[in-house]
N, C-alpha and C positions, 0 to 999 in steps of 0.2 A: 744445066737445068736441075739435075739431081742434087747438086750442091746447094742450090737456092731452096729447093723443097726441104732439104734437111735442115737448113738454117731456119726456115720458116717454122718447121715443126718444133725445133728446139726453143724457139722464142715463145711458144705457148706455155702458160703456167703448167707445171707437172700434173696437177689434179685434172686438167682438161685435155690431156694429150690423147687419151683413149677412154672409151666409155666405161671400161671396167673400174676405173679409178673412182669417179664420183658415185657411180651407181652401186658398187659393192659397199662402199663406205656408208652411203646414205641408207641402203637397205638394211645393213647390219645395225646401224644406230636405231632405226625404226624397230627392228626385232628386239633389240635390247630394251627399248622403252615400252613397247606395246604390251608385253605380258605383265610387267609390274603395274601398268596402268589398269589393265583388265582386272587383276587381282585386287587392286585398291578399290575399283568400282564395285566388285562383288562384296567387299567388306563395308561399302557405304561411306567410305572416308572422303569421297570426292564431292559430297554435298549435292547441290542441285545441278551441277555441271553435267550436261548430256550432249554427246556428239550427235551428228545426224543419224536418225534412226534408233538411237539408244546405244548403250554400251555393248550389248550382245551382238547387234548388227554390225557395229564398228569393229569389234574383235574378229568376227568371222570375215568381214570384207577386207580389212587392212592386211591381214596376214597372207592373203592370197593376192589381191590386186594392188596392195602397197608393197609389202616386203617381197613376195614372190616375183611380181612383175619387174621390180627394180633390178633384181639379180639376173633375171632372164634377159632383160634389155642390156645390161652391162656385159653379159657373156656374149650374146648374139652380135651386138654391134662391135664388139672387139674381134670375135672369131670370124666375122664376115670379111674382114680385111685379109686374114690369112687364107680363107677359102677362095677369094676372088682375085687377090692382088690389087684391089682397089683401095684407095685411102679410106681409113675409118673415120667416123664422126669425131671431131675434135674442136677445140677452141670455143668461139662464141655460140655456134649451133649446138654443141654439146652442153654448154652452160645453160642455154635456153631450155633444152630438153630436161635437164636435171631440175631447173627451177620450176618447170611445169609440173613435174612429179611432186616436188615439195609443196607447191601451191595446192595441189589436189589433196595432199595429206592434211594441210591446214584447213582446207574447206570442209572436210569431213569432221575434224575435231571442233571447229568453230560453228558448225551447222549453218554455213552460209546459204543464201538463197539458192534454190535448186537449179535454176538455169546456169548460174555461174559454176556451181559444183559440177554439173553435168559436163559443161564445156571443158573445165580443167581435168576432170577425171577421165573422160573418154578421149581427150586430145592426146594424152600420153601414149597409150598402147597403139592408137591409130597412127601416130607419127612414127613410132618404132617400126610398125609394119610397113609403112610407106618407104622409110629409109632402107629397110631390108630389101623390099621389092625393087627399089631403084638400083641398089648396089648389085644384087643378084642378076637383075635384068641386063645390066651393062655387059655382062659376060655370058648371059643366057645359061646360068648354072641351074638347070632344072632340078637337080638332085635336092636342092635346099628350098625349093618353092613350097613344099608342105609346111615349112616353118612359118612362112608368111600367112598361109591359110589358118594355121592354129592361132597366130597373133590376131588375125581378124576375128576369129571366133571368140577369143578372149575379150576383144573389144565389144563384141555383140552381147556376150553374157554379162559383162560389166554394165552395159547399157540396160540389160534386164534388171540388174540390181538397183540401178538408179531409178528406173521406172517403178520398181517395187517400193523404193523409198518415197517417191513422190505420191504414189497411191496409198501409202500406208499399208502395203500388202506384204506382211512378213513372209508369206509363202513364196512369193516371187523372189524376194531377197535370198531366201534359203536355197531355192532352186538354182539361182545364179551362182551362188558361192560354191555349191556342190559341183555344178557344171565346170566352174573355173578350176576347182581342185583337180578334176579328172583331165582337163585340158593341160594343166601343169604336169600331171602324170604322163600324158602323151609326150610332152616335150622331154621329160625325164627319161622315158623309155627310148626315144629317138636319139637324144644326145648321149645318154648313158651307154647305149648300145654301140656307139662309135668310140667314145673316149675311154671307157673303163677297160676294155681289152687292150687298147693302145697304151694307156698309162701303165697297165699291169706289165705288158711286154717291156716297156722302157724301164720301169722301176726294178724289174727282176733280171734284166739283161737277156731276155729271151731272144732267139733268132728272129722270130716274127710273131705278130699278134694272132690270136685265134681268129680264123676266117669267119666273117659274118654269114648268117643265113638270111639273105634278103627277104625271102618269103615270110620268115618269122618276124623280121623287123616291121614289115608292112602290116602284117596281121595284128601285131601288138599296138602299132600306131592307130590303125583303123578301129580296133576294139575299144581302146581308151577314148578315142574321139566319139564313137557311137555311144558309149556310156555317158559322156558329157552332154551330148545332144538329148539323150533320154531324160537326164536330170533337168536340163533347161526346159524341156517340154512338160515336166511334172510327171513323167511316166515311170520313174525309177524310185519313187518314194515309198512304195509298198512292196512287200516281198513278192517275188515273181520267179518261178522255176526257170523260165527262159533266161532271165538275167543272171540267175545263179549259175547256169551253164556258161554264160559269157564270162563272168568273173572267174569261174574255175579254169577256163581256158587261159585267161590272162595270168592267173597265178602260176599255172603250169608252164606257160611260155617264159615268164620271168625266172622261174626256178631252173628251167633248162639252160637259159643263158648263164645264170650264176654257176651251174655245174660245169659248163664248158669253159668258163673263164677262170675257174678256181686253180690255184697253185698254192701249195702249203707255205711257200716262201712269203706270200703276201702278208701273212700275219705278223711278220717282223717289220713291216713298213707301214707306219701310221697313215701316210698319204694314200695307201692302197686299201688297207682293211677298212678304213672309214668309208671309202666308196662302196666296197662290197657289202658292208653292213647296211648302209643306207638303201642299197638296191634290194637287199633281203627284206627290209621293212616294206618296200613296195609290193613284193610278192605276198607278204603276210597280210597287208591291207586288202589285196584282191581276194585272198583266201577267206578272210573274215567276212567280206561282203558276200562271197559265194555261200558261206554257211548260213548267213542271215537270210538271204533270198531262198535258201533251201529249206527254211523252216526251223533252224536251230535258234533257241532262245538266247540270242546274243544282241547286245546293244550295238546298233550300227555305228554309233558315235565312237566306239572303241576302234573300229576299223578306220574311220575317218581320221582319228588322231594317230594311228599307225602311219597313215599316209602323210599327214601334215607335219608331224614332229619327226618321227623316225626317218621317213623317206625324203620328204621335201626339204625340211630343215637340215637333216643329216647330209643329204647329197649336196645341198647348197654350201654348207660349211666345208665339206671335203673338197668340192670343186674350186671354190674361191680361194681356199688355202693354197692349192697347187697353181691355179691360174695366176694368182697375184705374184707368186714367186717367179714363174716363168716370164711373165710380161714386164717385170721390173728388172730382169737380167740377173736374177739371183739363182744360186744352186737350189735344186729341189730338195731342200732339207728344211722342214718347218721349224720356226723359232720356238724357243722354250715356251711351254704352256699350251701349245696347240694339240699335243696328244691328249692332254687333260680335257681340252675343249671338245675333242671328238668323243671322249668317254662321257662327258657331261651331257651332250646332246642325246646320246643313246640312253643315258639314265633318265633324262627328261621324258623320253618316249615310254620307257618301262614304267615310270611312276604314273604317267597319265593313263596308260592303258591297263596296268595290272593293279596299281595301288588305289587309284581313285574310287573304283567300285566298292572297295572295302573301307577305306579311310578317306572320305571325300576331301575334307579340309587339309589334312596332312599331305595327301597325295597331290592336290593342286599346288600347294605351296612348295613342296619339294620339286615337282616338275617345273614350276615357274622359276625357282631359284637356279636349277641346273641349266635351264634354257638361257636365262639372263647371263649367267656366268660364262657360258660357252661363247656367246656373241660378244661379251665384254672382253674376253681374252683375244678374240679376233681383232676387235677394234683397237685394243691396246698394242698388240704385236704387229699388226699390219697397217694401222693408220699411218704411222710415219713413212712406211714404204710407198703408200698410195699418194702421199703428199710430196714426195721427193722424186727427182729425176731417176731414170734407170741407172743402175750402178755401172753398166758397161758403156754409158755415154750415148747409146742409140736413142733415136726418137721413140716415143710410145710410152 
């Protein structure tokens, strides 16, 4: 029976053998194209072409619910096979899911009728949540049930964005995107808290990983989810001392984690320092929001871009660089150019946060160029890996 299953798995086209392959590649191609499109729209070179809701709404929405959700889906639907021992999504069902994601992206860009757009857009995260729930439920792995809940919440706030689009309510769309960003931060904290100490231990040859503090893990997850819900309800858009304290707690919790995970040797390993730097951006984003809610004259957009560029994009790039190597049977040594990609995504964050307030045009173009080059390097170096079978001959 196992021999037949293996043969069946190897008969599937390599791109469709596990979810990380099409979703990592598709998400990174979107990231590579989205920022140049946004910058071109800002310069007015796209003429009368307008996506659903206009270019600003598209820019905000797609980098969270397009790019971010693609990578999250690819990671979770691959990892759940390891967590549960159950077969991961592959073949035609995976192709259908990837095409649904692609159709939703086209629907936003082409400004298709809203009922079709809503069906395509909300179908993707809902199906990912259902597949996760079914796979976890087979073995009753309650430890990972919170991930299903967060995916359902992402579907709900994406629905809020669609409702805002239909009503022409820019406020609802903004609330939805900000809620989505902090739900992604919740996933980053949950998954990062598991894999960063483990990857650090493996990468440096430690005897064992730093032991987790479950109470801190749950508080950080709950705190980020609470922030997301407050944004969705429109209750976090104005400065609030109470929210300032919540963000200060999140910043402190993430910094404590970083301190516990730190080892001087990690700065010699690009696959490690890229993870730790991205997580530091998450702490910085929380600190920036704490200061703004505390009354400091700080543009909250800067903290949001700390989160979206430095933390989200930085952690995505670092994670997919390692996961793609491991799941294609390769040694954990990134190909040429990936160290530069990690540097570039961090430079993109620095330019967007520190340079744009002083030199808006130069800062935006430098940040956009660094971002696009970082994801172009991933697509160039990892695209062939994702399209080819595992080098060790195993399925997956």
